[in-house]
C-alpha positions as CSV (number, residue, x, y, z in Angstrom):
1,M,1.1,9.4,28.6
2,K,-2.8,9.0,28.0
3,I,-4.9,9.5,24.8
4,E,-7.0,12.7,25.4
5,Q,-8.6,13.2,22.0
6,V,-9.3,11.4,18.6
7,D,-10.1,14.0,15.8
8,T,-11.1,13.1,11.9
9,F,-10.9,15.4,9.2
10,R,-11.8,14.8,5.3
11,V,-9.4,15.5,2.7
12,A,-9.6,15.8,-0.8
13,V,-6.9,16.2,-3.4
14,P,-7.3,16.2,-7.4
15,L,-4.8,13.9,-9.2
16,I,-2.7,15.1,-12.0
17,K,-4.1,12.3,-14.3
18,P,-7.1,9.9,-13.8
19,F,-5.9,6.3,-12.0
20,K,-7.4,3.4,-14.2
21,T,-7.0,0.2,-12.8
22,A,-9.3,-3.4,-13.6
23,L,-11.3,-2.5,-10.9
24,R,-11.8,1.3,-10.7
25,T,-11.0,5.0,-12.0
26,V,-9.9,7.5,-9.8
27,T,-9.9,11.2,-10.4
28,T,-9.6,12.5,-6.7
29,A,-7.6,11.0,-3.7
30,E,-10.4,11.2,-0.9
31,S,-9.2,10.5,2.6
32,V,-10.3,10.6,6.4
33,Y,-7.1,11.9,8.6
34,V,-7.1,11.0,11.9
35,K,-5.6,13.0,14.6
36,I,-4.7,11.8,18.1
37,T,-3.5,13.8,20.9
38,C,-1.9,12.7,24.0
39,D,-2.3,14.2,27.4
40,N,1.8,15.3,27.6
41,G,1.1,17.3,24.5
42,I,2.2,14.6,21.5
43,V,0.1,14.9,18.3
44,G,0.2,11.5,16.1
45,W,-1.4,11.7,12.5
46,G,-3.1,8.8,10.5
47,E,-4.8,8.3,7.1
48,A,-7.7,6.1,5.9
49,P,-8.2,6.3,2.2
50,P,-11.6,4.7,0.9
51,T,-11.2,2.1,-1.6
52,V,-14.5,0.5,-1.6
53,V,-14.0,-2.1,-4.4
54,I,-10.9,-3.3,-2.6
55,T,-11.3,-3.1,1.2
56,G,-15.0,-2.2,1.4
57,D,-14.5,0.8,3.4
58,S,-16.1,4.2,2.4
59,M,-15.7,7.9,3.9
60,L,-18.8,7.5,5.9
61,S,-17.7,4.0,7.3
62,I,-14.4,4.9,8.2
63,E,-16.1,7.9,10.3
64,A,-18.6,5.9,12.0
65,A,-15.9,3.2,12.8
66,I,-13.7,5.7,14.6
67,H,-16.1,7.9,16.2
68,E,-18.5,5.3,17.3
69,V,-16.3,2.4,18.3
70,I,-12.5,3.2,18.1
71,K,-12.4,6.8,19.9
72,P,-14.4,5.4,22.9
73,F,-12.4,2.5,23.5
74,L,-9.3,4.3,23.4
75,L,-9.9,7.5,25.2
76,N,-8.2,8.0,28.4
77,K,-6.3,4.9,27.8
78,S,-2.4,4.7,28.3
79,L,-0.3,4.4,25.1
80,L,2.6,3.0,27.1
81,N,0.4,-0.2,27.4
82,Y,0.3,-0.2,23.5
83,E,0.0,-4.2,23.3
84,L,-3.2,-4.2,24.9
85,I,-4.4,-1.7,22.8
86,F,-3.1,-2.6,19.2
87,Q,-4.9,-6.1,20.7
88,G,-8.0,-4.4,21.4
89,L,-8.1,-2.8,18.5
90,K,-7.9,-5.5,16.3
91,T,-11.0,-7.4,18.1
92,I,-13.3,-4.5,19.1
93,L,-15.0,-4.5,15.5
94,V,-14.4,-6.6,12.7
95,G,-13.2,-5.7,9.2
96,N,-12.9,-2.2,8.9
97,S,-9.1,-2.3,7.9
98,S,-8.7,1.1,6.6
99,A,-10.3,3.1,10.0
100,K,-8.2,0.7,11.8
101,A,-5.0,1.4,9.9
102,A,-5.7,5.1,10.2
103,V,-5.7,5.1,14.1
104,D,-2.7,2.5,14.1
105,M,-0.3,4.7,12.1
106,A,-1.4,7.3,14.5
107,L,-0.8,5.5,17.5
108,Y,2.8,4.3,16.4
109,D,3.3,8.1,15.4
110,C,2.9,8.9,19.2
111,L,4.7,6.2,20.5
112,A,7.9,7.1,18.3
113,Q,7.8,10.6,19.0
114,N,7.6,9.4,23.0
115,C,10.4,7.5,22.5
116,K,12.3,10.3,20.6
117,L,12.8,8.1,17.2
118,P,11.8,8.0,13.8
119,L,9.2,5.6,13.1
120,Y,11.8,3.3,11.0
121,Q,14.2,3.1,13.9
122,F,11.2,2.5,16.3
123,L,10.4,-0.2,14.0
124,G,13.7,-2.0,13.4
125,G,15.8,0.8,11.8
126,H,17.2,-1.3,8.8
127,K,17.0,1.5,6.2
128,K,16.4,5.2,6.0
129,E,16.1,5.0,1.8
130,V,14.0,3.2,-0.3
131,E,13.3,3.0,-4.0
132,T,9.9,3.3,-5.6
133,D,8.3,2.4,-8.5
134,F,5.7,4.2,-10.8
135,T,2.5,2.9,-12.1
136,V,1.4,2.7,-15.4
137,S,-2.6,3.3,-15.3
138,V,-4.3,1.0,-17.8
139,N,-5.2,2.8,-21.6
140,G,-4.7,2.4,-25.1
141,P,-1.2,0.7,-25.9
142,E,0.1,4.0,-27.5
143,E,-1.0,6.1,-24.3
144,M,0.2,3.7,-22.1
145,G,3.7,3.6,-24.1
146,E,3.9,7.4,-24.0
147,D,3.0,7.7,-20.6
148,A,5.9,4.8,-19.7
149,V,8.4,6.7,-21.6
150,R,7.9,10.1,-19.3
151,Y,8.4,8.0,-16.2
152,V,11.4,6.6,-17.2
153,Q,12.5,10.1,-18.4
154,N,11.7,11.5,-14.8
155,G,14.0,8.8,-13.3
156,F,11.8,5.8,-12.8
157,N,13.3,2.3,-13.6
158,V,11.0,0.0,-12.0
159,L,7.2,0.5,-13.9
160,K,4.0,-1.4,-12.2
161,V,2.0,-1.8,-15.4
162,K,-1.7,-2.2,-15.0
163,V,-3.3,-4.9,-17.0
164,G,-6.6,-7.3,-16.7
165,K,-9.7,-4.9,-17.7
166,D,-9.7,-6.1,-21.6
167,D,-8.8,-9.4,-22.9
168,I,-5.4,-11.1,-23.0
169,A,-4.4,-9.6,-26.5
170,K,-5.1,-5.9,-25.6
171,D,-3.0,-6.4,-22.1
172,L,-0.2,-8.1,-24.4
173,D,-0.4,-5.4,-27.0
174,R,-0.2,-2.6,-24.4
175,I,3.3,-4.9,-22.7
176,K,4.4,-4.8,-25.7
177,E,4.5,-1.3,-26.5
178,I,5.8,-0.4,-23.4
179,R,8.6,-2.5,-23.8
180,N,9.3,-1.3,-27.2
181,R,9.3,2.0,-26.4
182,V,11.3,2.0,-22.9
183,G,13.7,-0.7,-23.7
184,Y,15.4,-3.9,-21.5
185,D,16.9,-1.8,-18.8
186,I,13.7,-0.7,-17.1
187,K,12.0,-3.5,-14.9
188,L,8.6,-4.3,-15.5
189,R,5.8,-5.3,-13.3
190,L,2.5,-6.3,-14.3
191,D,-0.9,-5.9,-11.7
192,A,-3.9,-7.7,-12.8
193,N,-5.9,-6.5,-10.0
194,Q,-7.9,-9.8,-10.2
195,G,-9.0,-9.1,-13.7
196,W,-7.8,-13.0,-15.2
197,T,-9.3,-16.5,-14.8
198,P,-6.6,-19.0,-13.6
199,K,-6.1,-20.5,-17.1
200,D,-6.3,-16.8,-18.8
201,A,-3.6,-15.9,-16.6
202,I,-1.3,-19.1,-17.0
203,R,-2.1,-18.3,-20.7
204,A,-1.3,-15.0,-21.0
205,I,1.9,-15.3,-18.7
206,R,3.4,-18.0,-20.7
207,K,2.8,-15.9,-23.8
208,L,4.9,-13.2,-22.0
209,E,7.8,-15.5,-21.1
210,D,7.8,-17.0,-24.6
211,S,7.9,-13.7,-26.3
212,G,10.8,-12.7,-24.0
213,L,9.1,-9.4,-22.4
214,G,11.2,-9.8,-19.2
215,I,8.2,-9.4,-16.8
216,E,9.8,-9.4,-13.0
217,L,6.4,-10.6,-11.3
218,V,2.7,-10.6,-11.8
219,E,0.6,-9.4,-9.0
220,Q,-2.9,-10.8,-7.9
221,P,-3.7,-12.3,-11.7
222,V,-7.1,-14.4,-10.4
223,K,-9.8,-13.0,-8.2
224,A,-8.8,-12.2,-4.3
225,A,-10.7,-15.6,-2.7
226,D,-9.4,-18.1,-5.5
227,I,-6.3,-19.1,-3.7
228,E,-6.4,-22.4,-5.2
229,G,-6.6,-20.8,-8.7
230,L,-3.7,-18.4,-7.4
231,K,-1.7,-21.7,-6.8
232,Q,-2.7,-23.0,-10.1
233,V,-1.1,-19.9,-11.5
234,T,2.1,-20.0,-9.7
235,D,2.8,-23.5,-10.1
236,N,2.5,-23.3,-14.0
237,V,4.3,-20.2,-14.9
238,E,8.3,-19.3,-14.2
239,T,7.4,-15.6,-13.7
240,L,6.9,-14.8,-10.0
241,I,3.2,-14.4,-8.2
242,M,2.6,-12.0,-6.0
243,A,-0.4,-12.1,-3.5
244,D,-2.0,-8.6,-3.1
245,E,-5.7,-8.7,-2.5
246,S,-5.5,-11.9,-1.1
247,V,-3.9,-11.3,2.0
248,F,-5.6,-8.7,4.2
249,T,-4.6,-10.6,7.3
250,P,-2.0,-12.5,9.0
251,K,-4.2,-15.5,8.8
252,Q,-5.0,-15.4,5.1
253,A,-1.2,-15.1,4.9
254,F,-0.9,-18.2,6.6
255,Q,-2.8,-19.7,4.1
256,V,-1.1,-18.4,1.0
257,L,2.2,-19.3,2.6
258,T,1.6,-23.1,3.8
259,T,0.0,-23.8,0.4
260,R,2.9,-22.2,-1.5
261,S,0.1,-20.3,-3.5
262,A,2.1,-17.0,-4.2
263,D,5.8,-16.5,-4.9
264,L,5.5,-12.9,-2.9
265,I,3.2,-10.8,-0.7
266,N,2.1,-7.2,-1.0
267,I,1.3,-5.8,2.1
268,K,-0.6,-2.8,2.5
269,L,-1.4,-1.1,6.0
270,M,-5.1,-0.5,4.3
271,K,-5.9,-4.2,3.8
272,A,-3.9,-5.2,7.1
273,G,-5.4,-3.0,9.7
274,G,-2.4,-0.8,10.2
275,I,1.5,-1.6,11.3
276,Y,0.9,-4.1,13.9
277,Q,-0.7,-6.8,11.9
278,A,1.3,-5.7,9.1
279,Q,4.8,-6.9,10.9
280,I,3.1,-10.1,12.0
281,I,2.4,-10.5,8.1
282,N,6.2,-9.8,7.3
283,A,7.4,-12.2,10.1
284,L,5.1,-14.9,8.8
285,A,6.6,-14.6,5.1
286,E,9.9,-14.4,6.4
287,T,9.7,-17.4,8.6
288,C,8.7,-19.2,5.0
289,G,11.2,-17.7,2.9
290,V,9.1,-15.3,1.1
291,E,9.9,-11.6,0.6
292,C,7.2,-8.6,0.7
293,M,6.4,-5.6,-1.0
294,V,4.6,-2.8,0.6
295,G,2.2,-0.7,-1.5
296,S,-0.4,1.9,-0.9
297,M,-4.0,3.2,-2.1
298,I,-4.7,6.3,-3.7
299,E,-3.5,8.2,-0.6
300,T,-1.6,11.4,0.3
301,K,1.9,11.5,2.2
302,I,0.6,10.8,5.7
303,G,-0.6,7.0,4.8
304,L,2.7,7.0,2.5
305,T,4.5,7.9,5.1
306,A,3.6,5.4,7.5
307,A,3.9,2.8,5.1
308,A,7.3,3.8,4.0
309,H,8.5,3.7,8.0
310,F,7.2,0.4,8.3
311,A,8.6,-1.0,4.9
312,A,12.3,0.6,5.9
313,S,12.3,-1.0,9.2
314,K,12.4,-4.6,7.7
315,Q,15.2,-6.5,6.0
316,N,12.5,-9.4,4.6
317,I,10.7,-6.1,2.8
318,T,12.4,-5.9,-0.8
319,R,9.9,-4.1,-3.1
320,Y,8.3,-0.8,-2.8
321,D,5.4,0.9,-4.7
322,F,5.1,4.2,-3.3
323,D,4.0,6.6,-6.0
324,A,0.5,7.9,-5.1
325,P,1.6,11.4,-3.3
326,L,3.6,11.9,-6.9
327,M,0.5,11.5,-9.0
328,L,-1.7,14.2,-6.7
329,A,-2.0,18.0,-8.3
330,K,-1.0,19.4,-4.7
331,D,0.5,18.2,-1.5
332,P,-1.8,18.6,2.0
333,V,0.9,17.6,4.0
334,D,4.5,19.5,5.3
335,G,7.0,17.1,6.1
336,G,7.0,13.1,5.9
337,I,8.9,11.5,3.2
338,Q,11.0,13.5,0.6
339,Y,10.4,12.2,-2.9
340,N,14.0,12.5,-5.6
341,G,12.6,11.2,-8.3
342,R,12.1,7.1,-7.5
343,H,14.4,7.9,-4.5
344,I,12.6,8.4,-0.8
345,T,14.1,9.6,2.2
346,L,12.8,9.3,5.7
347,P,12.7,11.8,8.1
348,E,15.0,12.0,11.1
349,T,12.6,13.7,13.0
350,P,10.5,11.7,16.0
351,G,7.7,9.6,14.7
352,L,6.3,9.8,11.2
353,G,8.0,13.5,11.0
354,I,4.7,15.6,9.9
355,K,4.8,19.3,10.4
356,Q,1.7,20.5,9.5
357,V,-1.3,19.1,7.8
358,S,-3.8,21.2,5.6
359,L,-7.2,20.1,7.1
360,V,-10.6,20.1,5.9
361,G,-14.0,19.4,7.4
362,G,-13.1,18.8,10.9
363,V,-15.6,16.2,13.0
């Protein structure tokens, strides 16, 4: 089962509504699709959305990393020696986690197909259905309240609320408006996307606690590199704190876990460099008694299908942030995960279960 061909394609899909966080505003989901063809006819798919403000990866850098470095490394290698391939993928170039992730998920797609198993079963098979939250972009309080009501009416019972773009008082107004609109049966998670200082985060979260707003967790309240600040927040509030941008690699996860700097870890394939490394991060967290969430960037259904297969395969992954395909004006992917409101069902076909992809701009 040798790797015969590696191709990339650019895809751009408009969003139904602009997606706004403390770090960026997105109106179009852009991605690089990866297609790996093996000599036995098996084809695997992967995806890498460029997220410069988080991963540092652009469309051009993803394509260059794949064609100039990763593709020459992969060609004519036997995928049955996949441990060597994944170890090599990790070390042949520094960074470029999105490019590595896209190739990694395409390789896993091929491996699972060769074993005639859905990928979630190939990886562990813990469950075949998960439930996603839905993200409320950061806007004015009234608009965020209206969005929240609409998402709840569409069947979502967990909302991830973006904050951290303005001062704390405005963030508190946003959260209060949403809670007043949706009531207390809906679970609220906050994501500050590194938008607060440690002191501001502690002050804001304590005010939320004192107000009885019932926040389940706060994700990445401080700058990614500020592990001491992250720990300071975790140690001084009752609300669960989740590390996101602070954890790309297993080594970073080890640092957060051994210092008890967060209560939870958000694993994203684009940060980890794919499923191979993501499994290591989850295993480290599970060993330390820390649950994980699997999240995503603004990406299409190929990337989300890979993330969902990984997430569903592991018992220690208990939260899921897989709403991005629901934000798109159209779906370029036939197959993969199926949505029924917040409920996501994984395909029983081998691999990722991708049937057909609408491609634009092959390289």
